[in-house]
N, C-alpha and C positions, 0 to 999 in steps of 0.2 A: 419436668416440663414447666411447672409453675414458676420455678426460679428463673427460667430463660425468657419467659414472655415479657416481663418488665424490661429486661435488657434489650431485647429486640425492638420493643416499642420506643425506648429511649434513642436507640441508634436510628430508627426510621425518622423520628421527630427531628433529630439533629441534621440528618441528610436533607430532609424536607426544608428545614429552616435555612440551610446553606444554599439550596437551590433557589429559594425565594429571595435570599439576600443577593445572590448573583443576578437574578432576574431584575431586581430593583436597580442594581448598579448599572446594568446594561441599558435600562430604559432611558431614552433621550431626555435631558433636562429641558425644562421649559425656558424659552428665550423670548424676551420682549425687546424689539428694536424700535427706536424712535428716529424719525426722519423729519428734518426741518428744512423749509424752503421759503424764500420770499415771493416766489411766483404764485400766481393767483389761479383759482378754479377756472377751467376753460383753456388754459395754456396746455399744450400737448404734454409737456414734461411734468406738469402738475398732475394731470389725469393718469400719466404713466405710473405715478406713485401708487395710485389706487389699484392699477393692474398688478403691480408688484405685490402689494399687500394680499390681494385675493389669491394670487398664484402661490406665494410662499406659504401662506397659511394652509392652503389645500394640499400641496405636495409634502409638507412636513407633518400632515395629520394634526395640525393645530399646535404642534410643539413649538413653533415659531409664530409669534404674533407681532403685529406692527402697528404703531401709533404714528399717523402722519399729521404734520402741522404745516399748513400752507399760509400764504399771505403774511409771513413774518410774525405769526402769532406766538411762536416759541422763541425764535432768535431772528433778528433783523438780517438783511443781506450783508450788512457791514460786520455782523458778529457771528454768523452761523459757521463760517469756516474755522475761526478760532475756537468756537465751542466744540466743533468736531475734533480738532487737534487735541483739545484739553480733555476730551472724553465726556463732555457735558451733554452731548447728543451723539447718537451712533452714526447716522447717515446724513449727508448734505449733498447738494450739487456744487461742484467746483468747475473751473474752466481754465483753458490755457491762458487767457488774458489775466485772470486773477492770480494764477500761480506764478506768472512771469516775475513778480517782485521777489519771489523766494527761490525759484528755479528758473534762472534767466533764459535757458535754452527753450523753454516752452513758449516764449514770445514769438518764435518763428511760426508757431501753429496758428496764431491769430493774425499773421501778417498777410498783406495782399498777395494772392495767387500762390501761396504755399500749397493750398488745395484748389484744384480747378474743377472738381466735380464732387457730388455726393459719394459716388463709389470710391473715389480716391481717399476721401476723408475717412469713411467708415472702414475701409480695408486697412488703412494706416493705423487708426486709433483703436480699432478692435482686432488688431493683429500683433505680430511680434514687435514691430516698431513702437506701437503704442505701449506695449508692456515694458519696453526699455525706459520709456519716459515715466510711466507710472512707478517703476522701481526707484527712479530718482526722487520722485515726490515722497515715497514712503521713507526713504533714507533721510531725507531732509526735514520732513514735517510730521512724520508719524501718522499720516493720513493716507489711505490707499484708494486711489481711483480704480474702479473695477471695469469700466467700459465707457463708451461715448455715445450719447444720444444726439440725434440731429436736431438742432435748434432752428435752423433756417439759413438762407443764403442772401447775402447783401448784393444788391444790384444798383447800377447807375440809374438816376432819375433826373432828367434834364429839362430845362425850359425850351420853348420853341426856337428862340434865336440861335441856340447852339447848333441845331441841325442834327441829322442822324450821325451818330458816332460809331465807328467800327474798329478804330485803331487808337493807341495811346497818344500818338502825335496830334490827334484832333482834340485832345483834352488840354493842350498847352495853355490856352487863355481862359479856360473855364474857371470861374470863381466857385470853388467847390466847398460846400459846408462840411466841416468836420467838428467833432467835440474838441474842446480846448485841452488837449493832452498830447504829449510828445509822440506817443505811438500812433495816435490817430492822425496827427499832422503829417507824420512820415508816410502813413498809408495814402493820404491824399496825393503826396508827391510821387509815390510809387505808382499811382494810376496815371501820372503824367499831368495832373491838374495843378491849379493854383489854390492850395488849401486855405479856407477862410474859417477860422474858429467861430462858432456860434452855438448858443444854447439851443436845445431841441425846441423849446417853446417859441423861438423866434423864426424857425425855419419856414413855416407857411408864409408869413408876411415877407420874409426875405426873398422867397421865390416869386411871390406875387409882384413885388416892387422892383425886382431885378438886382437887389443888393447881392444876391448870389444867383448863380446860373444852374446849380444842381446840388444834389445830395445823394446819399446812399443809405439804404435800410433794407431789411427783409421785406418782401412784398406785403405781408399782412400789416406791417407797420405803416407802409405807404397808404394802404387802404384806410386804416383806422385814423390816421392823421389827415386824411383827405388831400394829400399832396397831388393827387390826380386832377384836382380842380385848377391847379396853378402850374402844371407841367405838361409837356407834350410827349416826351420819349422815356421809355424804359428800355435800358440796354442790358441784356442778360449776360453780363460779364462773369457772374458767379465768383467775384473776386475774393470774398471771404465766405467760406463754407463753415458756418459756426456750429459749435457743439457745446453740450454741457456733460459733465462727468459725474455720475453717482460715485460717491466716495465714502468710505467707512473708517472710523477710528481704528488704527492698527492694533492697539491692545485688545479692543473688542473683537477684531477679526481673528487674532491669535487665540482668543478664548473660545472660539467656536470649534466644534469637531469638523473633520474633513467632510462628513456627510452634510452638516449644517452649512458649510461654505458652498458646497455644490448646490444645495437648494437655493441659497441666496443668489448665486450667479445665474442659475436657471430661471429664477423668477425675474431678475433684473433684465435678462435677455428677452423675456416676454414683454416687459415694459418697453424695452428699446424698439421692438417690432411695432408696437402700438404708436409710440412717439414718432418714429421715423416716417411711418406710412401716413399718419395723420397730417404731419407738416408737409410732406411731399404732395399729398392729394390737395391740400388747401392751396398750395402755391400754383398748382395746375389750374385750379378753378378760378383763382384770382386773376390770372392773365386774361381770361375771357371777360371778367368784370372790367378790367382796365381798357380793353378794346372797345367795350360798349360805351365807355365814358369818353371815347374819342382819342385815346392815347395810341401812339405807334409803338409797338413792341418789336425791338430789334433782337431777333433770336439767334442771329449768326455773326456776332462780332468776332474779330480775330483774337481769340483767347490766347493763342500761342504768342502773338505779338505783345499782348498785355502782360502775360506772364514773364516773358523775357525782359521786358522793360522794368518790371517790378524787381526781378532778381538782380539786374544790373544796378538799380538804384540802391537797394539794401546793401550791396557789396561795395558801393563807392560813396556817393554823397550821404547815404543813410546809414553808414557803418556804425554810428553811435547806437543805433537801434539793434544792429546785428552783430556787434562785437562778441557777444557771448553765445551766438548761435553755434550749433553743431552742424557745420556745413557738409560734413560727410553724411550725416543723417538726413539733412535737407535734400541732398542729391539722391539719396536712397528713396525718399518719399516721392520725388519727381518721377521715379521709374514705376511707381505703383499706379495702375490704371483701373 
């Protein structure tokens, strides 16, 4: 018996060591993700990054941690997309407008009336159609958009002499401020207006002096810039339902386990709920503010007429902007309600 005890002890120790080794191998590896944005604290999509951090750290049991960098403190808005593609940062916000220079078909997602409602936008970009587009981005850029957050909706904002507008034909003579870029000029024409390029800093005085008759921005921007002081009408055309897309470096994504990917997506979805609701609630409240300031809110313009006008423009006069669009996909998007 004395000769067997040491042997049994050795066998037990070896088995125990093997089990410990297997347990160690199966334990999730610690992952630290970095997220860079130029957006500032208080913006809904900036605050959504904090929601993501808290949620992913909770559901992963602390095995995934997140370092958030806002206000361009890690990478500027001009550089964060490249930094993500190069793997210098893990997560950034991208968008259809930014990606258009690399994946031209995405330009249709920031064009006038591609989306006519929040529901259409989010069902598109957070569904199968969106995944098709994201796959194109992955293949071209090595950066993977994971979903779309609601950024806000651009509305018409017009001075008193224009009068109440409900149809695109009424925009024909309107001197409509747009940023000085081809896509924005095309958007002005797609609204039926006479686009007038002008820097943002000149818009208030331009409206006040009648150099321009109108402009468009999300309602919170109209409030912050005090455009309500020099305009009379807000027309809820919802002509650009804007979004930002959390995106991750593809090599980093492929380096995560399936469980870790599921945690990341689950936490991002929690951030999306927060961002979307915050922006929608703010827009509803702001309308009351504008009414209190004496503005007339036209909440029932003929959106179908505006949308048809925009589609015809992009297919004809504005075909330089739409030549690389996927029109089959565009028509598929129009069926989503």
